[in-house]
C-alpha positions, 0 to 999 in steps of 0.5 A: 659493808655499808651504804653508799651515796653521792651527788655528781655533776651540777650540784649546789650548796643545798646538796650538802644538806641532801647528803646528810639526809641520804646519810641518815636514811642509810644508817641501818646499813652502816651504824659504825661510822659515817664519811663524806668527801666534797669536791668540785666534781661530786659529793661522795658519802657512806655509812660503814658497818666495820668488818675488815680493818676496824681501826683504819678502814673508814671511807671515803678513802683517797689515793696518795695524791688526794685526787681520787676517792672511793666508797665501797659497799660490800667485801672483796674476798681476794683483796689480800692477793690483789694488794700483794700484786699492787705492792709489787707494782709499787703501790703503798697502802695506808690501811689494811682495808679492801676498799683501798685495794679497789682504788689502787686497782683502779689506778693500775688497771682502770675500769677493768679493775672489776675483772679482777675483783672476787666478791660482792660490791657496789662501789663509786670512784670519784676521779677528779683527775679525769673528771669522771665518776665510776659506778660498778656493781658485782657480777651477780648483783648481791649489792644494790645501786640505784641512780637518778640522772637529770640535766647533767646531775647524777644522784646515786645510793644503795637504797631507794629511800636515800635517793628519795631524800631528794625532793627533785626526784619525781615519785611518778610510778613507772607503769612498765615496772608495775606491770611486770612486777605483777608477773615476776613478784619483783620489779625487774632490773634496770627498772625501779618502781619510779620512772625517774630512777634506775637500777645499775644491773648486775655485772655492769659499770657506769661512767659519768662524765661531763653530764652524760652517763655511759653504762656497759656490761662487763660480765654475765652468767653463761650456762653453755654446758660444754664441759666434757667431764664425768659426774664424779670428777665434776662433784670433786671439782665442785667441792674444791671450788666451794671449799675455797669460796667458803674459806675466803668468806670466813677469812675476809673478816676481822669479826666472828662469822656465823651461819644460816642453817635451815637443815636443807642441803645447801646451808648444811653443806656450807656449815659443814665446810665452815666447821672443817676450816676449824677456829672458834666454835661456829654459831648457827641459826635457824627459824621455826614457826609457833603454829607449824604448818604440816609441811614445815620441818626445817627446824628439826633437820637444822637441829640434827645438823647442828648436833652432828657438827657440834655448833653453838645453835640458836633457834628462833620461833616466830608466831603469826603475830610476830610476822604481822607486827614486823610487816611495816618494817619489812615494807620500809626495807624494800622501798618498792613493791615486792612479793618474794620471801620475807622470813629472813627478816626475823631470822636476820634480826636474831642473828645480828644479836650475836654476829655481824657476818653470816654465811648462807646457802643462797644461790645453789638452787639457781646454779644447780636446779630445783625450782618448778621451772627448772624441773619443767625445763627437763620435762619439756626437753624430754617430751620434745625429743621423745615420743613416749608419754608414760608417767615417768616421762613427766617426773614431778608433773605426772599429776599435771600432764596437760601443763607439761604437754602445753609447755612443750608446744610453747616458746620457752619464754612463754611457758616460763611465765606460767610459773610466775604470778599474774598472767597478762590477761589477769593483769588487764582485768585487775588494773584500772588503767589501759596497759595495752601499750606495754610489752608482754612480761614473757617478752622480757624473757625472750631475748634472754632465752635467745642469748642462752647457748646451752640445753633447755635446763641450762638456758632456764638456769641462765635466765633465772640467774639474770632475773630471779636471782638478782632481782628477787632472791638477792634483793630480799637477802640484802634488804632484810639482812641490812635492815638489821646491820647484818652482812650475808655472804653466799659462797655458792655465788662466787663467780668462779663457782657460777662459771663452773656450774655453767660449764656443766651440761644440764643433765648433771643438774636437773633431769626428769625425776632428779634435781641438783644431781651433781651437788647432791653427789658432791655432798654425800661424802659430807652430809647424811642421806636424810638431809640430802634426800629430804623434800625441798621445803623452801624458806617461806 
C-alpha cells in the first residue's frame, strides 16, 4: 500500500523538485519508504506502507533489463498464483513483492494483465522500451488515481493534493463538478473539483504515448441477474466465495491484520470468517459516541459479537468536541468537496495504533441491497406490475405512499435522484451563477440505467456500484484510513463476489419488505438472530 505519483512526456529539470514536493504531500499514504526513478520518458515515484515483502519490496521496481518500471498503490491478493504461473513461463523474480508480479505480468500479457489481477490497486508502468506510460485502476475503484494532461505532459498522483504541488495546474473550479456534487454529495468520476484534473474511472486503463492519452474501460459491474439458482444454493455459494476472499486478504500480508466491527451483519460476518481461519487472536475495533443518539446502538452489538468470537476488542468513544477538533484534518484528507460519511476518520486513527491492515464489511450494502433507493426500486417494480395498493405493497414506504406512487410514474434515473441531496431547482436557487447550460444530475444516471440489463432492483444496484460506491463510499474509506497510514481491505468487493452477486435475480436481494435476503440467509449459520435481524443504523 502506498501513494504513487509521476510526470511523463515533456518534463524539465524543475520537475525533479516537483516530484519531491509531490512525495512530501503523500507521506501519510506511505511513511515507511520512498522511491523515485528518472528516465527520459518519465519521473516515477512512490511512498510505501510496508505490508508485503518488508525487506525487499521497495519501489519503483524494474524488470531484469531495467527498461520497464512499476509503482503500485494497493495489494494484489492472487500474486502468489500469478507468480507461480510466470515462473513456469521462465520469469525470474528478485523480490517476494506483489508489485514485481504486476510488472512481470505486463511483460507476459501486455495491458491485459489487469484481467488477471485480483485485488485493489492503482499502478503506473513506465515502459521505456515502447515509449509509453500505462496507468490502471482496479475494477471497482478502491484505490484512487488523478491526472492532469496538457501540451504533451502528463502529471498523475494518488491524491489531488500531490497534483496541486504543480503550480502550472489551474485551480479553476469545474462548474459541472460543483453542480453535480450538490446532488450526489461527491464529485462524480471522471470529474474532479478542478477543471484541469480528471479521475481515472474504476475498471479503466490509460496509455500515455507521444503526448496523447488513450483511456479505455476493461471491466464494469454487471447485474443481469440471469442465474438459475435457488436461494439455499446461492447462499452456500456466496459464503464459499466470501470465505475465499477473506482468506486471500488475511494471507496477503506480512503484518498482523485486524477488523472493523460495527455489530452489523456485514462486519460481523467478516470477523467471524477471519476467526474461523485461526491464527493469532483477532483484534477488532468499534466506534461509539459520548452523547449517544437514541438510535445508535452499534457499540452494544459489536461488544456482543466480540465476546461471542473471543476477539481482543477495542472501543473508541468520540465526543462532539473530538469531531469538531478533527474536521480540519478531514478536510485535508479529501482535497475537494465531500458530504458523505466521515466517522471512520476517528476509528481508523485508533486502529492504526494497533495494526497496519484491517478488513471491513464495505460493499455488502451495494451488492445485496439495503439503502432507501434499493428498497424503492423493489416497491416501484411491484407497483408497476401489480394493480394492488395495500399497505403491504409499499414496504418501508407505507408512510410515504405518495413518494412511491410518484416514483412508479417517473423514469428510473429521475426518481433515483430523489434520494440524493439538492434537486436541480434547489441548486438554481442556491447558486449565484447561471448553471442553465449544465445537464440535469438525473441525466448523468440515465445512460447507466439504459446500460443495465437486469430487473429494476438489479439495475439500481448496478448504477450504485458504478457511482455511489466508488465515488463516495470507497472515497471516504480510502482517504480517511490512509490519512492514518491504515490499509482497509473489503472482501465483499472481491470482483468474483461482485460478479456472483450480479448474477442473482433482484428478488434474492431486495423485495418489498426485505433486504439483503440471500446474504442474511447465508449468515444465519454463523451469526445470532439479533445481529442479522436488527435494524440497519449506518456508520454515520
